[in-house]
N, C-alpha and C positions, 0 to 999 in steps of 0.2 A: 455386518463387518466391523471389527474393531482394529485399532491400530496395534502394531507390535511394539510401540514405544512403552517403555516402562518409566512412568513419570517420576518414580522415586529415585531413578538414577541421576536426576538433574536438580539444579539449584535454582534456576530461574527460566521463565518463559517470556518470549518477546514476540508480541503480536504486531504485525502490520494492522491497519484500522480498516480502510476502505476496502470493501470486497472480502475481508476476513472476518472482522467482528460485526460490521454494519454494512448494509447493501448501498452504502453512499457511492460506490463505484458507478452504479447506474446513473446517479445524479451527476457525477463528474462526467461521465461519458456524454450525457445530454448536454451539458453546459459546454464542454469542449466542442461538440459537433455544431451547436448553434453559433459559437463564437467563430470557429475557423470557416464555416461555410458562408457566413455573412462576410468574412474578410476576403475569401477566395472570390466570391461574386463581384466585389468591388474592386479587386485588384486588377490593375491594367499593365503591369510591369512584366518583367521576364519570369519565366518559371511555369510550372504545370498548375492550372487552376481547376482540374477535375474535382468534383465534390469529395470532401473529406469523408472517410467511411470509418466503421468500427475497426477495420483491418489497420487503418492508420493509427488508431489509438493504441492497440496492442503492440504495433511495431515500433512507435516513436514516442509514446506519451505516457503509457501505463507504468505507474510506480515511480516515476522521476519527479524530482523538484519542478515545479510549475514552468519556471522560465526555461529550464533545460528541455522540457517538453516542447514548448513553443519553438525553441531554436532547432531542435532535432527534426521537428515536422517541416518547418520551413526550408531547412537545408535539404530534406529528402525531396522537396519539390523544386529545388533549384531557385527558390526565392530568396533574395538577400535578407539577412537576418540581423541587422545592426541592432545594438542593445536597446536603442529607444523603442524600436518596433517590438522587439521581444517583450520588453517591460509593459508597453501598452496593451498588447494582445493578452498577456498573462493576467494583467489586472482586469481587463474585461471578462475573462473567463471566471476569475474569483468572484467578481460582482454578481454574475449569473448564478454561480454555485449558492452563494449566501442567500440569494432571493428565494431559490427554491428550498433551502434548508429551513429558513424562516417560515415559509408558508406551509410547507408539507410536514416538516419534522423528519424523524427517522426512527425506525425500530430495528434493533439488533436482530441478527439471525438467532432463531431459537436454539439451533444446535451450537451456536458459539456461546451462548449464555450457558447452556448445559456444560460446556467444557469449562468455562469459568467458574462455575459452582464446584466442579470436581477439582479443580486445581486450588481453589480456595479452601476446600476441605482438606486437602493435602498440605496446606500451608506454604505452598510454593509462591515466591514473590513473582508479580507480573509487571510487564512494561508494555506501553504502546510505542512503536517506532514507525512514524508516518513522514512521508515527504510532504504532507499538506500542512500548512500554516493553520488550517481550520480544524485540526484534530481535537483540541480541547472544546471547541464549540460542538462538534459532532458528538463527542462523549457526553457532554451536557445534555445535548438533545435526546440522546438514546438512553439516558439515565444510568450511565455506567462510570461516571467520573471517579466514584469511590472504589472502583475495582482494581486500579492500577497504582502501584507506588511511584512510577514516574512516567511522564509522557514526553518523548523525544520527537517533537514536531519539526516542520521545516523551519519554523521560526527559531527554535532552539538550535538546530544545526547551523543556521545563519550566524546566530549570536557566538557560538562556539568555533566557527570556523571549520565545521566538519563537513566534508564532501558527501553528496547524497548518493543514494543508491544508483548504480550497482556497486559502488564502493561500500565496504563493510562498516565504515567508521561510526555511523549512527547506532547500528546494533551493538557494536563493541562498546560504545559509550553507556548505552542502557545497561549491558550486562555488568559493567564495572559498578555503576550506581546501585545495582541491586546486590553487589558483593560476590559476584560469580565471574568465572573465567568463560571465554567462548565454548570451550569443551564441555562446560557444565550447564550450557544453555541450549534451549530449543528456539528456533525461529519458525514462525508461521507466516506464510506469504502467498498471495494469489498472483502477483506480477513476476514476470520473467526478471526484470531487473532486480527485484528484491530477493528472488531466489539465488540469483548470482551473487548478490551481497552476502547472503548467508553462507554460501559455499565458499566464497573468497575469504570470509572470516573464519573457516575452519570450526563452525559450531558443532556441538555435539550431535544435533540433528536439524535438518532444515525439511520443514513440512511444506509441501506445495498444495495450495487449496485451488482446485480447478473450478473457476467460476466462468469459464468460457474460453480461456486461452489454450486449453488442451492438455491432457496428462503428458503427451510426449515432449512437448515444449518445456514443461516444468521439470520433467526428469532430465532432459538434455541440459538444462540450465544448472542442474546440481541438486535437485530435490532428492532427499533419501526416503521420503514417504510422500505419496500423493493421495489426497482424499477429495471428495466433492462436498463434504459438509463436516464441520468439526465435531459433530455428534459421533462420527466414526472413531474418534480419538478417545472417547469414553467408554470404558468396558461396559457393555450391555446398552450403550447409548443409541446404536443403530444396528439394524439387522439387515 
C-alpha cells in the first residue's frame, strides 16, 4: 500500500520523533511505568494506587510535555499534584530514560529512514517537533542529526514560551522556520495529542502513525491519513 499523499504538493514535513522516526516510545513507556509504579507502591495518601498500565500511558502521557504528563496522570488518579511533586517525578522519569538510551542506544525504524531518503531526494526541508527535551540526544544516538533543518524539542518550546501538544504552536513554529505555512506542511504523529495539534493547526495533511494507539483513535483525533509504517508513504516502499 502507498499513501495518496503527493509530496510535491508540500513545502515542509514535520516529524514527531518518539514512535515516528525512532522506537524510543518503547523506552519512554518503560521509564514511565517503572517511575509511576514505584511511586504508586510507596504512596499512602489519597487517590487510586492501582498499578500504572499502558492504557494510562496512551490516555494521559503519550505525546505531552513531561511535566504535563505527570500532572495529568496524577489528576486522573485523584492524587494531589503540586508542582514540586510533578517536577520530582518528571525528573525521575527523565533520569531513567537517559540511562536506558545511553546503555542500549536506539535504531531508527527502517521504514522511517526510507521515507527520509525519499523526501531528501525531493529536496523537501524537514523538522523534528518533539515534546521531549531529549530529542537532540536521541537523533544523535540514531545517527540522524544531519537529516533535519531544525529540531523543536521540549527545551526549545520552553525557551520560546510555546505551549506543548495538543496545542499546535510547536508545529507552527517549525513550519515557519522552514519557510512554509501550515497549509503547505505535513505533520507526522503517532500520539493522539500530536494528531490533535496537527488538526488544530490546520496543516495541509496530518499523518497518524499507528504504533499501538489504534487507527480509529488517530482518525477521530484528526488524522487525514493513517499508516502503520512510514514506508507506506513512499511509492513502492511497502506492499
